[in-house]
N, C-alpha and C positions, 0 to 999 in steps of 0.2 A: 223742281219739285223735291218735297222733303218727306221722308216717310214718317207716318204718324206712328208706327209700331217697330219695335225691336225684334220681336219675335212672333210669328204667325203661323197658323196651321191651316194649309190649304187642303179644303175637302174637294175632291173631284167625283163627280157621279160617273159610274160606268157608261150611262148613256150619252154623257157629254164627250167621252172619249170616241164613241162610236160616229160621232158627226152626222151628216147625210147618209152614211151608210146603214144606219138604225140597228147593226149588229157588228159584234167585232170590233176591231181597233183601226180608226182611220189614220193613217200616217202624217196627213197634213194637219189633223188636229194635234197629234203628239207633238208635232214641230211648233206649231202655234204655243202649245204650253210652255214646251221648254223655253222658247224664246222670252216669253213673259215672265218665267221664273228667273231667267237669267237675268233680266233687268232689274228684277228686285234685288237679287241676291249681290248685284253690283253696287247697290246702295248701302251694303253691310247689312240689310235684314236678315234673320236667320228664318229657313224655311223647312217645315216640315210638312209631309203630304200624308193624307188618308185617301185612299180611292176606292170606289165601289167596284161591284163586279156585273152590274145590271146589263151591260152589253153582250155579257156570256150566258149568265144564270142568275136567277132569283128565287132564294130559297123559298119564300112566302108564296111565289106563283104556282109551285106544284101542287096538283090537286090530290095525288095518291100516295106520293113518296112519303116517307117519313120525315117529319117535320126536321129534326135533327141532321140526318143524312143530307136532306136537302140544303140547310144550312151549311154543312161544311164543303159541300161542293161549292157554295157559292164564295166561301173563303179562298178556295183554291182559284177561283175566276178573280178573285181581288189580287192574289200573288202574279197571275199572268200580266195582270194590268200594271202592277207595280214595277215588274221586269222590265215592260216595254217602255215606261216611263223613265226607268234608270237610263236605259239604253239611250232614249232621246236627249236625256239631260247631259249624258255623258259625252254625247256627239257634239254637244255644243260648249264643251268644255267645263260642266259643273260639276265637282265631284259629288258623287252620291252614293250613298247606302240605302240599302233595302233590309228591313228588319220584319221579320215574320212572327207573328204569334202561334203558329203551329211550326214546330222545328224541322227546317229542310236546308240543312247546313250547305248542301251543295250549289243552291241557288241564293240565298239569303241568311243574314245574320239571325240569331234568335232575339228576340225582342227583350232589351235590359235597358231600365229607363235610364240609368246614369250614364250608360255608354252612348244611348242616343242624344241626350244632353250634352255629352263632352264632342260628339261629332258636330251638333249644331255649333257649338262654342268655337270650333276649328274651322267652321265656315263651309262645312258639308250640309247638302240638304238629306233628310233622312226621309224615306217612304216607309210608311207603316202598312204591312199587307197582313192577309188573313184575318181580318177585323180584330175581334177581342179575343179570337181564339176558343170562343164559346157560341154554341148554338142559342137561339132566339134573341141575340142581339145585332142591331142592324148596324151598318158601317157609319150611319150617323151618330149612333151611340159610341162608336169606337172613335169617331172625331171629338167628340167631347170628354171622353174619357182622356185620350191622349193628350190633348190641350189642357186639361186640367195636370196631368201627370208633368207635361214640360214646361209648365208656366207659361203657355201662349198666352199673347194678349187678346186675341181675337180668332174666331175661326171663319176664313174668307171660306163660303159655301157656293161653289162654282157650278152652276146648273145649265141646263138646256133653258129654262125660263130666265126672263130678265130681272124678276123681283118675286116678292111674294104676293099672291093675288088671294081673294077672298072664296075663288073658285077656280076651277081650272080654265085658264084663259082660250084654250083651245075650243073646249068644249061650251063655256059661257061667254059670249061676247061681253056680257054685263059686269064681269067680275071686277071687283074693284080692286085697284092696285095701290100697295102701301109703300110710302117711303120711310116710316120708322114705327116700329112697335115695340112693347115692353115684353119681357118674358112671359109675364102673367097672361098677357092680351092673346099672345101665340096659344098658350095651353087653353086658355077659357074659350076662344074662339074658335078652337080645333082646327087651326090653320096648319095646312100640311108643308110646313119649312122643314121640319125634321120631325120623327116620332116623338111621343111625350116622353119616353125614357131620356132620350139625349135633352131634349128640350128642358127637363126638369134638371138634370145634372148641370145644365150651361147656367140654369137661373140660380141653383144652389152655390155654383162656384164664380158667380158673377163674371161669367164668359161672354162678352160681345158677339155677336153673330151678323156677319155681313153678306148677303144673298145678291148675286149677279150672275149674269150671262157669261159663260166660258168663252164663248164663239167671238165676242166682241173685242176686237183688237185693243190692248192695253188696258183692258179692265184689272187685271190683276195688280198692275202699278197704281190705278186710280184708288183702289180699293184700300192699298197698303197707305196710300197717301192721305187717305180719309175724305176722298171726293165722295159727293152725294150721287152714288148711282146705286141702283138697284133698292134693295130694304136693309137697313140695319135695325137690327133686334138687341136691346141692351136693358 
């Protein structure tokens, strides 16, 4: 198999990291992610990662808390996930750096674009934690922003679902599964690939999005090699 991309950004949802536990971090899922990333890096592909925090906390689900405070709590949840991924990656021999948009030097480097790109050029995986560092922006928007900043060729959107559907397939059995979409269709049909801010950023910067299930073995490798799994948005 030959890699289609040289530099990718892997976006992992917090829910995907929880696996069947539905909350917290599932260690079997961590190992599964680490092994898939290891396969890809051994092909010479540069990998950056943005991870969500929904397995611990979602800012937008709080009903009574100040929204900004709730969002900052969500950013801290992403840093916990980033540290767990770093530990799992390094256990598999993958040199990894965590960069946080909120400064916490004891556990992560501060986010510096040129340093992140230097790490990637030297074969290290870079995990971006704490979202954009600003409330009111999702980790999907973080993925789009970081992908644009580091010149990633594609966002690999690893989720619990295996593709983009017209509706939630767990609720609506008649939901239509899409194999390919344009950025415009995602926005016009209001498909829940990612939020509209992130989708617009990807459209404006011509960043492709490949949506697939994280739990399926070898899917990260298949996506990097351009195989037709899940849904491709371009």
